[in-house]
PDB file of the backbone (N, CA, C, O) and the ligand in Angstrom, with CONECT records:
HET     ZN  A 101       1
ATOM      1  N   UNK A   1     -36.352   2.661  17.014  1.00  0.00           N
ATOM      2  CA  UNK A   1     -36.912   1.381  16.579  1.00  0.00           C
ATOM      3  C   UNK A   1     -37.771   0.785  17.721  1.00  0.00           C
ATOM      4  O   UNK A   1     -37.472   0.926  18.906  1.00  0.00           O
ATOM      5  N   UNK A   2     -38.839   0.122  17.293  1.00  0.00           N
ATOM      6  CA  UNK A   2     -39.712  -0.558  18.193  1.00  0.00           C
ATOM      7  C   UNK A   2     -39.636  -2.010  17.903  1.00  0.00           C
ATOM      8  O   UNK A   2     -39.419  -2.409  16.758  1.00  0.00           O
ATOM      9  N   UNK A   3     -39.807  -2.811  18.904  1.00  0.00           N
ATOM     10  CA  UNK A   3     -39.662  -4.265  18.767  1.00  0.00           C
ATOM     11  C   UNK A   3     -41.064  -4.931  18.861  1.00  0.00           C
ATOM     12  O   UNK A   3     -41.829  -4.640  19.780  1.00  0.00           O
ATOM     13  N   UNK A   4     -41.372  -5.792  17.936  1.00  0.00           N
ATOM     14  CA  UNK A   4     -42.525  -6.661  18.050  1.00  0.00           C
ATOM     15  C   UNK A   4     -42.096  -7.752  18.978  1.00  0.00           C
ATOM     16  O   UNK A   4     -41.080  -8.405  18.738  1.00  0.00           O
ATOM     17  N   UNK A   5     -42.839  -7.970  20.029  1.00  0.00           N
ATOM     18  CA  UNK A   5     -42.361  -8.886  21.098  1.00  0.00           C
ATOM     19  C   UNK A   5     -42.389 -10.338  20.658  1.00  0.00           C
ATOM     20  O   UNK A   5     -43.176 -10.688  19.778  1.00  0.00           O
ATOM     21  N   UNK A   6     -41.575 -11.181  21.226  1.00  0.00           N
ATOM     22  CA  UNK A   6     -41.631 -12.621  21.040  1.00  0.00           C
ATOM     23  C   UNK A   6     -40.661 -13.080  20.015  1.00  0.00           C
ATOM     24  O   UNK A   6     -40.317 -12.355  19.082  1.00  0.00           O
ATOM     25  N   UNK A   7     -40.199 -14.346  20.201  1.00  0.00           N
ATOM     26  CA  UNK A   7     -39.356 -14.993  19.197  1.00  0.00           C
ATOM     27  C   UNK A   7     -40.243 -15.590  18.040  1.00  0.00           C
ATOM     28  O   UNK A   7     -41.408 -15.923  18.254  1.00  0.00           O
ATOM     29  N   UNK A   8     -39.707 -15.700  16.930  1.00  0.00           N
ATOM     30  CA  UNK A   8     -40.479 -16.242  15.783  1.00  0.00           C
ATOM     31  C   UNK A   8     -40.261 -17.721  15.602  1.00  0.00           C
ATOM     32  O   UNK A   8     -41.194 -18.506  15.770  1.00  0.00           O
ATOM     33  N   UNK A   9     -39.067 -18.118  15.268  1.00  0.00           N
ATOM     34  CA  UNK A   9     -38.873 -19.580  15.002  1.00  0.00           C
ATOM     35  C   UNK A   9     -37.455 -19.945  15.454  1.00  0.00           C
ATOM     36  O   UNK A   9     -36.603 -20.295  14.637  1.00  0.00           O
ATOM     37  N   UNK A  10     -37.211 -19.856  16.793  1.00  0.00           N
ATOM     38  CA  UNK A  10     -35.885 -20.236  17.295  1.00  0.00           C
ATOM     39  C   UNK A  10     -35.633 -21.698  17.011  1.00  0.00           C
ATOM     40  O   UNK A  10     -36.526 -22.536  17.142  1.00  0.00           O
ATOM     41  N   UNK A  11     -34.411 -21.994  16.622  1.00  0.00           N
ATOM     42  CA  UNK A  11     -34.180 -23.435  16.254  1.00  0.00           C
ATOM     43  C   UNK A  11     -32.829 -23.851  16.929  1.00  0.00           C
ATOM     44  O   UNK A  11     -31.840 -24.147  16.259  1.00  0.00           O
ATOM     45  N   UNK A  12     -32.849 -23.854  18.209  1.00  0.00           N
ATOM     46  CA  UNK A  12     -31.617 -24.208  18.975  1.00  0.00           C
ATOM     47  C   UNK A  12     -30.703 -23.023  19.020  1.00  0.00           C
ATOM     48  O   UNK A  12     -31.046 -21.918  18.601  1.00  0.00           O
ATOM     49  N   UNK A  13     -29.530 -23.280  19.540  1.00  0.00           N
ATOM     50  CA  UNK A  13     -28.610 -22.179  19.749  1.00  0.00           C
ATOM     51  C   UNK A  13     -28.083 -21.480  18.561  1.00  0.00           C
ATOM     52  O   UNK A  13     -27.628 -20.339  18.643  1.00  0.00           O
ATOM     53  N   UNK A  14     -28.141 -22.206  17.358  1.00  0.00           N
ATOM     54  CA  UNK A  14     -27.610 -21.618  16.136  1.00  0.00           C
ATOM     55  C   UNK A  14     -28.637 -20.780  15.349  1.00  0.00           C
ATOM     56  O   UNK A  14     -28.307 -20.066  14.401  1.00  0.00           O
ATOM     57  N   UNK A  15     -29.900 -20.907  15.796  1.00  0.00           N
ATOM     58  CA  UNK A  15     -30.995 -20.157  15.154  1.00  0.00           C
ATOM     59  C   UNK A  15     -31.007 -20.240  13.599  1.00  0.00           C
ATOM     60  O   UNK A  15     -31.173 -19.234  12.908  1.00  0.00           O
ATOM     61  N   UNK A  16     -30.829 -21.446  13.098  1.00  0.00           N
ATOM     62  CA  UNK A  16     -30.838 -21.599  11.663  1.00  0.00           C
ATOM     63  C   UNK A  16     -32.214 -21.540  11.080  1.00  0.00           C
ATOM     64  O   UNK A  16     -33.217 -21.805  11.741  1.00  0.00           O
ATOM     65  N   UNK A  17     -32.233 -21.164   9.744  1.00  0.00           N
ATOM     66  CA  UNK A  17     -33.449 -20.916   9.047  1.00  0.00           C
ATOM     67  C   UNK A  17     -33.921 -22.209   8.434  1.00  0.00           C
ATOM     68  O   UNK A  17     -33.492 -22.522   7.323  1.00  0.00           O
ATOM     69  N   UNK A  18     -34.784 -22.996   9.083  1.00  0.00           N
ATOM     70  CA  UNK A  18     -35.261 -24.251   8.479  1.00  0.00           C
ATOM     71  C   UNK A  18     -36.493 -24.677   9.240  1.00  0.00           C
ATOM     72  O   UNK A  18     -36.731 -24.225  10.360  1.00  0.00           O
ATOM     73  N   UNK A  19     -37.299 -25.573   8.612  1.00  0.00           N
ATOM     74  CA  UNK A  19     -38.443 -26.166   9.288  1.00  0.00           C
ATOM     75  C   UNK A  19     -39.679 -25.381   9.121  1.00  0.00           C
ATOM     76  O   UNK A  19     -39.680 -24.234   8.674  1.00  0.00           O
ATOM     77  N   UNK A  20     -40.791 -26.062   9.513  1.00  0.00           N
ATOM     78  CA  UNK A  20     -42.123 -25.392   9.371  1.00  0.00           C
ATOM     79  C   UNK A  20     -42.275 -24.034  10.093  1.00  0.00           C
ATOM     80  O   UNK A  20     -43.070 -23.174   9.712  1.00  0.00           O
ATOM     81  N   UNK A  21     -41.470 -23.900  11.149  1.00  0.00           N
ATOM     82  CA  UNK A  21     -41.574 -22.655  11.926  1.00  0.00           C
ATOM     83  C   UNK A  21     -41.115 -21.474  11.037  1.00  0.00           C
ATOM     84  O   UNK A  21     -41.568 -20.342  11.200  1.00  0.00           O
ATOM     85  N   UNK A  22     -40.211 -21.776  10.104  1.00  0.00           N
ATOM     86  CA  UNK A  22     -39.763 -20.669   9.188  1.00  0.00           C
ATOM     87  C   UNK A  22     -40.859 -20.139   8.362  1.00  0.00           C
ATOM     88  O   UNK A  22     -40.943 -18.923   8.196  1.00  0.00           O
ATOM     89  N   UNK A  23     -41.733 -20.974   7.811  1.00  0.00           N
ATOM     90  CA  UNK A  23     -42.868 -20.546   7.004  1.00  0.00           C
ATOM     91  C   UNK A  23     -43.799 -19.722   7.809  1.00  0.00           C
ATOM     92  O   UNK A  23     -44.298 -18.708   7.321  1.00  0.00           O
ATOM     93  N   UNK A  24     -44.064 -20.112   9.040  1.00  0.00           N
ATOM     94  CA  UNK A  24     -44.940 -19.378   9.935  1.00  0.00           C
ATOM     95  C   UNK A  24     -44.333 -17.990  10.231  1.00  0.00           C
ATOM     96  O   UNK A  24     -45.023 -16.973  10.295  1.00  0.00           O
ATOM     97  N   UNK A  25     -42.992 -18.015  10.408  1.00  0.00           N
ATOM     98  CA  UNK A  25     -42.332 -16.794  10.715  1.00  0.00           C
ATOM     99  C   UNK A  25     -42.453 -15.752   9.593  1.00  0.00           C
ATOM    100  O   UNK A  25     -42.770 -14.583   9.815  1.00  0.00           O
ATOM    101  N   UNK A  26     -42.184 -16.240   8.387  1.00  0.00           N
ATOM    102  CA  UNK A  26     -42.288 -15.271   7.217  1.00  0.00           C
ATOM    103  C   UNK A  26     -43.738 -14.815   7.059  1.00  0.00           C
ATOM    104  O   UNK A  26     -43.995 -13.628   6.857  1.00  0.00           O
ATOM    105  N   UNK A  27     -44.685 -15.749   7.151  1.00  0.00           N
ATOM    106  CA  UNK A  27     -46.084 -15.418   7.012  1.00  0.00           C
ATOM    107  C   UNK A  27     -46.540 -14.347   7.990  1.00  0.00           C
ATOM    108  O   UNK A  27     -47.267 -13.420   7.635  1.00  0.00           O
ATOM    109  N   UNK A  28     -46.080 -14.505   9.264  1.00  0.00           N
ATOM    110  CA  UNK A  28     -46.470 -13.546  10.262  1.00  0.00           C
ATOM    111  C   UNK A  28     -45.904 -12.139   9.961  1.00  0.00           C
ATOM    112  O   UNK A  28     -46.585 -11.131  10.147  1.00  0.00           O
ATOM    113  N   UNK A  29     -44.673 -12.103   9.503  1.00  0.00           N
ATOM    114  CA  UNK A  29     -44.074 -10.828   9.088  1.00  0.00           C
ATOM    115  C   UNK A  29     -44.749 -10.172   7.857  1.00  0.00           C
ATOM    116  O   UNK A  29     -44.892  -8.953   7.760  1.00  0.00           O
ATOM    117  N   UNK A  30     -45.146 -11.048   6.942  1.00  0.00           N
ATOM    118  CA  UNK A  30     -45.862 -10.528   5.746  1.00  0.00           C
ATOM    119  C   UNK A  30     -47.223  -9.918   6.169  1.00  0.00           C
ATOM    120  O   UNK A  30     -47.596  -8.832   5.726  1.00  0.00           O
ATOM    121  N   UNK A  31     -47.933 -10.638   7.022  1.00  0.00           N
ATOM    122  CA  UNK A  31     -49.256 -10.122   7.460  1.00  0.00           C
ATOM    123  C   UNK A  31     -49.083  -8.761   8.190  1.00  0.00           C
ATOM    124  O   UNK A  31     -49.815  -7.805   7.934  1.00  0.00           O
ATOM    125  N   UNK A  32     -48.127  -8.715   9.071  1.00  0.00           N
ATOM    126  CA  UNK A  32     -47.882  -7.429   9.820  1.00  0.00           C
ATOM    127  C   UNK A  32     -47.518  -6.294   8.788  1.00  0.00           C
ATOM    128  O   UNK A  32     -48.029  -5.176   8.854  1.00  0.00           O
ATOM    129  N   UNK A  33     -46.635  -6.648   7.868  1.00  0.00           N
ATOM    130  CA  UNK A  33     -46.204  -5.619   6.866  1.00  0.00           C
ATOM    131  C   UNK A  33     -47.443  -5.124   6.085  1.00  0.00           C
ATOM    132  O   UNK A  33     -47.642  -3.920   5.930  1.00  0.00           O
ATOM    133  N   UNK A  34     -48.275  -6.074   5.593  1.00  0.00           N
ATOM    134  CA  UNK A  34     -49.409  -5.673   4.719  1.00  0.00           C
ATOM    135  C   UNK A  34     -50.463  -4.919   5.570  1.00  0.00           C
ATOM    136  O   UNK A  34     -50.998  -3.901   5.132  1.00  0.00           O
ATOM    137  N   UNK A  35     -50.750  -5.423   6.776  1.00  0.00           N
ATOM    138  CA  UNK A  35     -51.751  -4.717   7.619  1.00  0.00           C
ATOM    139  C   UNK A  35     -51.322  -3.310   7.896  1.00  0.00           C
ATOM    140  O   UNK A  35     -52.151  -2.404   7.979  1.00  0.00           O
ATOM    141  N   UNK A  36     -50.016  -3.114   8.044  1.00  0.00           N
ATOM    142  CA  UNK A  36     -49.463  -1.789   8.332  1.00  0.00           C
ATOM    143  C   UNK A  36     -49.732  -0.831   7.178  1.00  0.00           C
ATOM    144  O   UNK A  36     -50.005   0.349   7.398  1.00  0.00           O
ATOM    145  N   UNK A  37     -49.656  -1.344   5.929  1.00  0.00           N
ATOM    146  CA  UNK A  37     -50.033  -0.522   4.774  1.00  0.00           C
ATOM    147  C   UNK A  37     -51.456   0.029   5.001  1.00  0.00           C
ATOM    148  O   UNK A  37     -51.698   1.219   4.798  1.00  0.00           O
ATOM    149  N   UNK A  38     -52.396  -0.841   5.422  1.00  0.00           N
ATOM    150  CA  UNK A  38     -53.816  -0.443   5.620  1.00  0.00           C
ATOM    151  C   UNK A  38     -53.900   0.573   6.759  1.00  0.00           C
ATOM    152  O   UNK A  38     -54.579   1.593   6.635  1.00  0.00           O
ATOM    153  N   UNK A  39     -53.225   0.301   7.844  1.00  0.00           N
ATOM    154  CA  UNK A  39     -53.301   1.206   9.026  1.00  0.00           C
ATOM    155  C   UNK A  39     -52.751   2.583   8.699  1.00  0.00           C
ATOM    156  O   UNK A  39     -53.318   3.613   9.066  1.00  0.00           O
ATOM    157  N   UNK A  40     -51.617   2.565   7.990  1.00  0.00           N
ATOM    158  CA  UNK A  40     -51.002   3.877   7.617  1.00  0.00           C
ATOM    159  C   UNK A  40     -51.720   4.554   6.480  1.00  0.00           C
ATOM    160  O   UNK A  40     -51.619   5.770   6.316  1.00  0.00           O
ATOM    161  N   UNK A  41     -52.448   3.781   5.687  1.00  0.00           N
ATOM    162  CA  UNK A  41     -53.100   4.297   4.471  1.00  0.00           C
ATOM    163  C   UNK A  41     -52.123   4.741   3.505  1.00  0.00           C
ATOM    164  O   UNK A  41     -52.397   5.692   2.774  1.00  0.00           O
ATOM    165  N   UNK A  42     -50.971   4.128   3.425  1.00  0.00           N
ATOM    166  CA  UNK A  42     -49.874   4.535   2.527  1.00  0.00           C
ATOM    167  C   UNK A  42     -49.231   3.260   1.878  1.00  0.00           C
ATOM    168  O   UNK A  42     -49.296   2.152   2.410  1.00  0.00           O
ATOM    169  N   UNK A  43     -48.637   3.496   0.745  1.00  0.00           N
ATOM    170  CA  UNK A  43     -47.845   2.408   0.079  1.00  0.00           C
ATOM    171  C   UNK A  43     -46.366   2.567   0.248  1.00  0.00           C
ATOM    172  O   UNK A  43     -45.595   1.911  -0.453  1.00  0.00           O
ATOM    173  N   UNK A  44     -45.936   3.422   1.159  1.00  0.00           N
ATOM    174  CA  UNK A  44     -44.558   3.681   1.417  1.00  0.00           C
ATOM    175  C   UNK A  44     -43.878   2.494   2.146  1.00  0.00           C
ATOM    176  O   UNK A  44     -44.536   1.666   2.775  1.00  0.00           O
ATOM    177  N   UNK A  45     -42.560   2.453   2.033  1.00  0.00           N
ATOM    178  CA  UNK A  45     -41.743   1.463   2.739  1.00  0.00           C
ATOM    179  C   UNK A  45     -40.667   2.139   3.506  1.00  0.00           C
ATOM    180  O   UNK A  45     -40.398   3.318   3.277  1.00  0.00           O
ATOM    181  N   UNK A  46     -40.048   1.458   4.392  1.00  0.00           N
ATOM    182  CA  UNK A  46     -38.931   2.003   5.220  1.00  0.00           C
ATOM    183  C   UNK A  46     -37.599   1.425   4.675  1.00  0.00           C
ATOM    184  O   UNK A  46     -37.575   0.484   3.881  1.00  0.00           O
ATOM    185  N   UNK A  47     -36.518   2.033   5.140  1.00  0.00           N
ATOM    186  CA  UNK A  47     -35.203   1.607   4.703  1.00  0.00           C
ATOM    187  C   UNK A  47     -34.767   0.339   5.547  1.00  0.00           C
ATOM    188  O   UNK A  47     -33.830  -0.367   5.176  1.00  0.00           O
ATOM    189  N   UNK A  48     -35.475   0.088   6.674  1.00  0.00           N
ATOM    190  CA  UNK A  48     -35.068  -1.004   7.485  1.00  0.00           C
ATOM    191  C   UNK A  48     -36.288  -1.614   8.119  1.00  0.00           C
ATOM    192  O   UNK A  48     -37.372  -1.032   8.093  1.00  0.00           O
ATOM    193  N   UNK A  49     -36.110  -2.812   8.702  1.00  0.00           N
ATOM    194  CA  UNK A  49     -37.137  -3.449   9.520  1.00  0.00           C
ATOM    195  C   UNK A  49     -38.230  -4.109   8.693  1.00  0.00           C
ATOM    196  O   UNK A  49     -38.060  -4.417   7.514  1.00  0.00           O
ATOM    197  N   UNK A  50     -39.389  -4.318   9.382  1.00  0.00           N
ATOM    198  CA  UNK A  50     -40.489  -5.075   8.862  1.00  0.00           C
ATOM    199  C   UNK A  50     -41.165  -4.323   7.728  1.00  0.00           C
ATOM    200  O   UNK A  50     -41.890  -4.934   6.943  1.00  0.00           O
ATOM    201  N   UNK A  51     -40.948  -2.998   7.615  1.00  0.00           N
ATOM    202  CA  UNK A  51     -41.582  -2.198   6.570  1.00  0.00           C
ATOM    203  C   UNK A  51     -40.707  -2.034   5.340  1.00  0.00           C
ATOM    204  O   UNK A  51     -41.053  -1.229   4.475  1.00  0.00           O
ATOM    205  N   UNK A  52     -39.595  -2.747   5.207  1.00  0.00           N
ATOM    206  CA  UNK A  52     -38.775  -2.705   4.023  1.00  0.00           C
ATOM    207  C   UNK A  52     -39.553  -3.210   2.828  1.00  0.00           C
ATOM    208  O   UNK A  52     -40.424  -4.068   2.970  1.00  0.00           O
ATOM    209  N   UNK A  53     -39.243  -2.678   1.630  1.00  0.00           N
ATOM    210  CA  UNK A  53     -39.997  -3.109   0.428  1.00  0.00           C
ATOM    211  C   UNK A  53     -39.499  -4.605   0.105  1.00  0.00           C
ATOM    212  O   UNK A  53     -40.287  -5.409  -0.392  1.00  0.00           O
ATOM    213  N   UNK A  54     -38.297  -4.922   0.372  1.00  0.00           N
ATOM    214  CA  UNK A  54     -37.852  -6.266   0.065  1.00  0.00           C
ATOM    215  C   UNK A  54     -36.842  -6.725   1.139  1.00  0.00           C
ATOM    216  O   UNK A  54     -35.826  -6.067   1.364  1.00  0.00           O
ATOM    217  N   UNK A  55     -37.115  -7.782   1.748  1.00  0.00           N
ATOM    218  CA  UNK A  55     -36.236  -8.285   2.790  1.00  0.00           C
ATOM    219  C   UNK A  55     -35.094  -9.044   2.134  1.00  0.00           C
ATOM    220  O   UNK A  55     -35.251  -9.677   1.090  1.00  0.00           O
ATOM    221  N   UNK A  56     -33.920  -8.954   2.794  1.00  0.00           N
ATOM    222  CA  UNK A  56     -32.737  -9.670   2.327  1.00  0.00           C
ATOM    223  C   UNK A  56     -32.591 -10.951   3.089  1.00  0.00           C
ATOM    224  O   UNK A  56     -33.355 -11.245   4.009  1.00  0.00           O
ATOM    225  N   UNK A  57     -31.617 -11.694   2.702  1.00  0.00           N
ATOM    226  CA  UNK A  57     -31.293 -12.989   3.426  1.00  0.00           C
ATOM    227  C   UNK A  57     -30.972 -12.705   4.874  1.00  0.00           C
ATOM    228  O   UNK A  57     -31.324 -13.507   5.739  1.00  0.00           O
ATOM    229  N   UNK A  58     -30.328 -11.610   5.170  1.00  0.00           N
ATOM    230  CA  UNK A  58     -29.986 -11.196   6.565  1.00  0.00           C
ATOM    231  C   UNK A  58     -31.275 -10.929   7.285  1.00  0.00           C
ATOM    232  O   UNK A  58     -31.396 -11.336   8.441  1.00  0.00           O
ATOM    233  N   UNK A  59     -32.277 -10.257   6.675  1.00  0.00           N
ATOM    234  CA  UNK A  59     -33.548 -10.025   7.325  1.00  0.00           C
ATOM    235  C   UNK A  59     -34.259 -11.319   7.659  1.00  0.00           C
ATOM    236  O   UNK A  59     -34.801 -11.496   8.750  1.00  0.00           O
ATOM    237  N   UNK A  60     -34.240 -12.229   6.677  1.00  0.00           N
ATOM    238  CA  UNK A  60     -34.896 -13.538   6.915  1.00  0.00           C
ATOM    239  C   UNK A  60     -34.236 -14.307   8.048  1.00  0.00           C
ATOM    240  O   UNK A  60     -34.903 -14.982   8.833  1.00  0.00           O
ATOM    241  N   UNK A  61     -32.952 -14.197   8.120  1.00  0.00           N
ATOM    242  CA  UNK A  61     -32.200 -14.873   9.192  1.00  0.00           C
ATOM    243  C   UNK A  61     -32.519 -14.191  10.545  1.00  0.00           C
ATOM    244  O   UNK A  61     -32.746 -14.852  11.558  1.00  0.00           O
ATOM    245  N   UNK A  62     -32.525 -12.881  10.517  1.00  0.00           N
ATOM    246  CA  UNK A  62     -32.784 -12.126  11.765  1.00  0.00           C
ATOM    247  C   UNK A  62     -34.196 -12.439  12.335  1.00  0.00           C
ATOM    248  O   UNK A  62     -34.386 -12.565  13.545  1.00  0.00           O
ATOM    249  N   UNK A  63     -35.171 -12.558  11.407  1.00  0.00           N
ATOM    250  CA  UNK A  63     -36.535 -12.716  11.920  1.00  0.00           C
ATOM    251  C   UNK A  63     -36.755 -14.072  12.586  1.00  0.00           C
ATOM    252  O   UNK A  63     -37.791 -14.246  13.227  1.00  0.00           O
ATOM    253  N   UNK A  64     -35.868 -15.019  12.479  1.00  0.00           N
ATOM    254  CA  UNK A  64     -35.966 -16.321  13.122  1.00  0.00           C
ATOM    255  C   UNK A  64     -35.639 -16.170  14.552  1.00  0.00           C
ATOM    256  O   UNK A  64     -36.115 -16.983  15.344  1.00  0.00           O
ATOM    257  N   UNK A  65     -34.861 -15.194  14.978  1.00  0.00           N
ATOM    258  CA  UNK A  65     -34.485 -15.116  16.402  1.00  0.00           C
ATOM    259  C   UNK A  65     -35.017 -13.818  17.083  1.00  0.00           C
ATOM    260  O   UNK A  65     -35.134 -13.723  18.305  1.00  0.00           O
ATOM    261  N   UNK A  66     -35.327 -12.838  16.212  1.00  0.00           N
ATOM    262  CA  UNK A  66     -35.789 -11.547  16.783  1.00  0.00           C
ATOM    263  C   UNK A  66     -36.687 -10.909  15.687  1.00  0.00           C
ATOM    264  O   UNK A  66     -36.218 -10.595  14.593  1.00  0.00           O
ATOM    265  N   UNK A  67     -37.998 -10.727  16.016  1.00  0.00           N
ATOM    266  CA  UNK A  67     -38.855 -10.146  14.975  1.00  0.00           C
ATOM    267  C   UNK A  67     -38.332  -8.863  14.462  1.00  0.00           C
ATOM    268  O   UNK A  67     -37.798  -8.061  15.228  1.00  0.00           O
ATOM    269  N   UNK A  68     -38.469  -8.624  13.146  1.00  0.00           N
ATOM    270  CA  UNK A  68     -38.106  -7.398  12.516  1.00  0.00           C
ATOM    271  C   UNK A  68     -38.876  -6.241  13.222  1.00  0.00           C
ATOM    272  O   UNK A  68     -39.972  -6.429  13.749  1.00  0.00           O
ATOM    273  N   UNK A  69     -38.286  -5.114  13.205  1.00  0.00           N
ATOM    274  CA  UNK A  69     -38.886  -3.959  13.987  1.00  0.00           C
ATOM    275  C   UNK A  69     -39.526  -2.896  13.106  1.00  0.00           C
ATOM    276  O   UNK A  69     -39.241  -2.786  11.913  1.00  0.00           O
ATOM    277  N   UNK A  70     -40.390  -2.127  13.728  1.00  0.00           N
ATOM    278  CA  UNK A  70     -40.846  -0.910  13.040  1.00  0.00           C
ATOM    279  C   UNK A  70     -39.903   0.170  13.393  1.00  0.00           C
ATOM    280  O   UNK A  70     -39.367   0.192  14.501  1.00  0.00           O
ATOM    281  N   UNK A  71     -39.670   1.113  12.444  1.00  0.00           N
ATOM    282  CA  UNK A  71     -38.935   2.334  12.797  1.00  0.00           C
ATOM    283  C   UNK A  71     -39.864   3.288  13.581  1.00  0.00           C
ATOM    284  O   UNK A  71     -41.081   3.110  13.621  1.00  0.00           O
ATOM    285  N   UNK A  72     -39.260   4.270  14.179  1.00  0.00           N
ATOM    286  CA  UNK A  72     -40.119   5.270  14.877  1.00  0.00           C
ATOM    287  C   UNK A  72     -41.073   5.942  13.878  1.00  0.00           C
ATOM    288  O   UNK A  72     -42.219   6.248  14.209  1.00  0.00           O
ATOM    289  N   UNK A  73     -40.581   6.164  12.655  1.00  0.00           N
ATOM    290  CA  UNK A  73     -41.442   6.813  11.656  1.00  0.00           C
ATOM    291  C   UNK A  73     -42.629   5.892  11.314  1.00  0.00           C
ATOM    292  O   UNK A  73     -43.765   6.351  11.191  1.00  0.00           O
ATOM    293  N   UNK A  74     -42.354   4.615  11.167  1.00  0.00           N
ATOM    294  CA  UNK A  74     -43.483   3.656  10.953  1.00  0.00           C
ATOM    295  C   UNK A  74     -44.555   3.799  12.024  1.00  0.00           C
ATOM    296  O   UNK A  74     -45.743   3.909  11.718  1.00  0.00           O
ATOM    297  N   UNK A  75     -44.133   3.798  13.258  1.00  0.00           N
ATOM    298  CA  UNK A  75     -45.081   3.929  14.381  1.00  0.00           C
ATOM    299  C   UNK A  75     -45.902   5.204  14.334  1.00  0.00           C
ATOM    300  O   UNK A  75     -47.111   5.222  14.567  1.00  0.00           O
ATOM    301  N   UNK A  76     -45.147   6.313  14.007  1.00  0.00           N
ATOM    302  CA  UNK A  76     -45.796   7.643  13.948  1.00  0.00           C
ATOM    303  C   UNK A  76     -46.778   7.603  12.855  1.00  0.00           C
ATOM    304  O   UNK A  76     -47.864   8.156  13.033  1.00  0.00           O
ATOM    305  N   UNK A  77     -46.503   6.971  11.670  1.00  0.00           N
ATOM    306  CA  UNK A  77     -47.451   6.905  10.566  1.00  0.00           C
ATOM    307  C   UNK A  77     -48.626   6.042  10.775  1.00  0.00           C
ATOM    308  O   UNK A  77     -49.687   6.263  10.191  1.00  0.00           O
ATOM    309  N   UNK A  78     -48.452   5.019  11.633  1.00  0.00           N
ATOM    310  CA  UNK A  78     -49.612   4.189  12.038  1.00  0.00           C
ATOM    311  C   UNK A  78     -50.537   5.028  12.784  1.00  0.00           C
ATOM    312  O   UNK A  78     -51.734   5.073  12.500  1.00  0.00           O
ATOM    313  N   UNK A  79     -49.979   5.737  13.795  1.00  0.00           N
ATOM    314  CA  UNK A  79     -50.838   6.659  14.620  1.00  0.00           C
ATOM    315  C   UNK A  79     -51.529   7.679  13.821  1.00  0.00           C
ATOM    316  O   UNK A  79     -52.694   7.981  14.079  1.00  0.00           O
ATOM    317  N   UNK A  80     -50.831   8.256  12.807  1.00  0.00           N
ATOM    318  CA  UNK A  80     -51.436   9.252  11.959  1.00  0.00           C
ATOM    319  C   UNK A  80     -52.527   8.642  11.107  1.00  0.00           C
ATOM    320  O   UNK A  80     -53.585   9.248  10.940  1.00  0.00           O
ATOM    321  N   UNK A  81     -52.304   7.483  10.574  1.00  0.00           N
ATOM    322  CA  UNK A  81     -53.333   6.806   9.776  1.00  0.00           C
ATOM    323  C   UNK A  81     -54.554   6.506  10.592  1.00  0.00           C
ATOM    324  O   UNK A  81     -55.675   6.653  10.103  1.00  0.00           O
ATOM    325  N   UNK A  82     -54.367   6.079  11.854  1.00  0.00           N
ATOM    326  CA  UNK A  82     -55.530   5.787  12.686  1.00  0.00           C
ATOM    327  C   UNK A  82     -56.320   7.067  13.035  1.00  0.00           C
ATOM    328  O   UNK A  82     -57.551   7.064  13.078  1.00  0.00           O
ATOM    329  N   UNK A  83     -55.568   8.168  13.284  1.00  0.00           N
ATOM    330  CA  UNK A  83     -56.273   9.454  13.516  1.00  0.00           C
ATOM    331  C   UNK A  83     -57.127   9.867  12.358  1.00  0.00           C
ATOM    332  O   UNK A  83     -58.263  10.314  12.518  1.00  0.00           O
ATOM    333  N   UNK A  84     -56.540   9.705  11.147  1.00  0.00           N
ATOM    334  CA  UNK A  84     -57.363  10.018   9.938  1.00  0.00           C
ATOM    335  C   UNK A  84     -58.609   9.216   9.867  1.00  0.00           C
ATOM    336  O   UNK A  84     -59.683   9.734   9.559  1.00  0.00           O
ATOM    337  N   UNK A  85     -58.474   7.933  10.154  1.00  0.00           N
ATOM    338  CA  UNK A  85     -59.641   7.046  10.121  1.00  0.00           C
ATOM    339  C   UNK A  85     -60.673   7.476  11.138  1.00  0.00           C
ATOM    340  O   UNK A  85     -61.856   7.543  10.805  1.00  0.00           O
ATOM    341  N   UNK A  86     -60.283   7.767  12.353  1.00  0.00           N
ATOM    342  CA  UNK A  86     -61.229   8.184  13.385  1.00  0.00           C
ATOM    343  C   UNK A  86     -61.933   9.461  12.995  1.00  0.00           C
ATOM    344  O   UNK A  86     -63.135   9.604  13.220  1.00  0.00           O
ATOM    345  N   UNK A  87     -61.175  10.421  12.395  1.00  0.00           N
ATOM    346  CA  UNK A  87     -61.758  11.692  12.022  1.00  0.00           C
ATOM    347  C   UNK A  87     -62.819  11.551  10.914  1.00  0.00           C
ATOM    348  O   UNK A  87     -63.754  12.351  10.874  1.00  0.00           O
ATOM    349  N   UNK A  88     -62.702  10.561  10.015  1.00  0.00           N
ATOM    350  CA  UNK A  88     -63.623  10.294   8.970  1.00  0.00           C
ATOM    351  C   UNK A  88     -65.001   9.834   9.510  1.00  0.00           C
ATOM    352  O   UNK A  88     -66.036  10.107   8.903  1.00  0.00           O
ATOM    353  N   UNK A  89     -64.987   9.134  10.657  1.00  0.00           N
ATOM    354  CA  UNK A  89     -66.247   8.512  11.100  1.00  0.00           C
ATOM    355  C   UNK A  89     -66.812   9.135  12.333  1.00  0.00           C
ATOM    356  O   UNK A  89     -67.863   8.711  12.813  1.00  0.00           O
TER     357      UNK A  89
HETATM  358 ZN    ZN A 101     -45.137  -3.166   1.313  1.00  0.00          ZN2+
END
């Protein structure tokens, strides 16, 4: 697993899911998820992390204190997708 650096929306020691930071947090994760579809050139999803097809309540809670991660396969597919793009041009 790889970590996207930085905290998303920490909210004190309890890291509860509330406030405008939560909206920004979800939006950031959605943008990364969708851009990764473009970079990979695939509509596939992963079983865990930021590339899951549907995030659970646990995922939403986790992303407030630690960004959801890419799996190693996600990263490999991003690199593969970029190589395909470079080869086309
Ligand atoms: Zn998706």
